[in-house]
N, C-alpha and C positions, 0 to 999 in steps of 0.2 A: 256794797251790793253783795248779797249772799250768793255763794256758789251752789249751783244745782247739784243735787246728789246723783243725777243721771246724766250720762254723756252718750252721745250717739249722733247718727246722721239722720236727716230728714229726706225721705225718698218718696216723691209723689207717685201715685198710681192712678191710672185712668182705665176706663172701659170704653170700647168702641164697637159699633155695629159691624164695621169693616176694619179690623185691626191691621190687616196687611196694607190697606190703602192709607191708614193713619201712619204707619211706619214709613211708607214711601213719602208721604207729605211732610212728615217731621224731618226727614233727611233733606228734602228739597228746600223747605222753608227756613230751617234753622241750622242744618248741618249735623243733626243727631246721627250717631253711628250705632246701628244695631249690633249688640254684643252677644245676645242670646235670644233665640226665637224657638219656643217649644210649641209644637202642633198639638191640638186636641184630637180626640177620637173621631171628630167629624170633618177634619181637614182645616179647621180654623186655627186660631192662635189661643192657646191656653195661657201663655205667659211670655212676655218679651221684655227685654231690658235694652235701653238705648242710652248711650253715653254722649255727653256734650262736655268737653273739657274734662274736669275732674269730678263732675256730677253725673247722676244717672236718674232716669225715670223708669217705671215699670208700666206695662199696659197689657191688656188682654181683651178678649171678646166679651160681649154682653152675655150674662147668664143669670138665671134665677138662683139666688143663694141667700145666705144669711145677711150679706152686706147690703142687698137691695139697691145696688147702684144702677142708675139710669143715665141716659144722655141728657145734656142740658135742655134740649127741645122738649123732651118728655116731662121735665120738671117745670116747664113753663118759663125757663130762663136760666141764666148762669148762676150757679150756687157757690162757686169757688173759682180761684184762678191760680195760675202758676207764674211765679216771677223768676226770670232767668237773668242772672248777672253776667254782663259781658264787658270787655274793655272798651269796645266801640259799638254803639247800637246802630250806626248808619248802615253798615253792610247787611245786617239782618233785617233792617227796615226794607231795604231794596229786595232782598231774597224773599221775605214773607209776602210782599205784594206781588212779586213775580210768580210765586207759587199759588196765588189766588186767595190769600188770607182775607177775611172780612175785617176791614179796619174798624176798630172801636174808638181808638184815640190816636190821632196822627202824632208823629214824633215831635217832641218838644223838650224844653229845658225846664226842670222842676225848680221850685224855690230851695230845695235841699241839695242841689248840685248834681242831679242825675239827668242824663239824656235818655228818654224812654218813649215807648209806644205800647199800645195794646191791640191785639188782633184775636179773632176767633178762628180756630181750625175748621175744616169742613163739617165736623160733627158738633160744633158749637162750644168746644172747650176754650176757655179764656187764657191767653198767653200774654203776659206783660214782659217786655224785654227792656232792660235798662242798665245803666252803668253804676247805679247805687248798690252797694253791698250791704244787705240787712245786717244790723248789729254794729255797724261801723261809725254811726253818728256820735259825735263827741260834743254834746250840747252845753 
């Protein structure tokens, strides 16, 4: 297998109509910890960073710019998802449902050894939580 000439981290970023509510929900549902929240000039959120374990995501408010990002409902459905790797999916399964997540796939065991589930957050972003660490499969 060839070695990639580029190394780096992958950091998902999302936009929300109500980023403060999204930050609160992500804390309650999955245990994300806000590590940086930068207000915009209108009192909204220009940029936020949330940590979960050794990983992080970024989010901010919706705005018209060159990226053209919209919420999943405005796109007519989900166009991408975020997969979060955890040691034990059961506690987050309970937390996510308690926080009001819309269940897409109930928790189950996959044929490749993961215990996982999928839910949507209040603005329709897809979150999959599981025990499988991408890139670890030894076929």
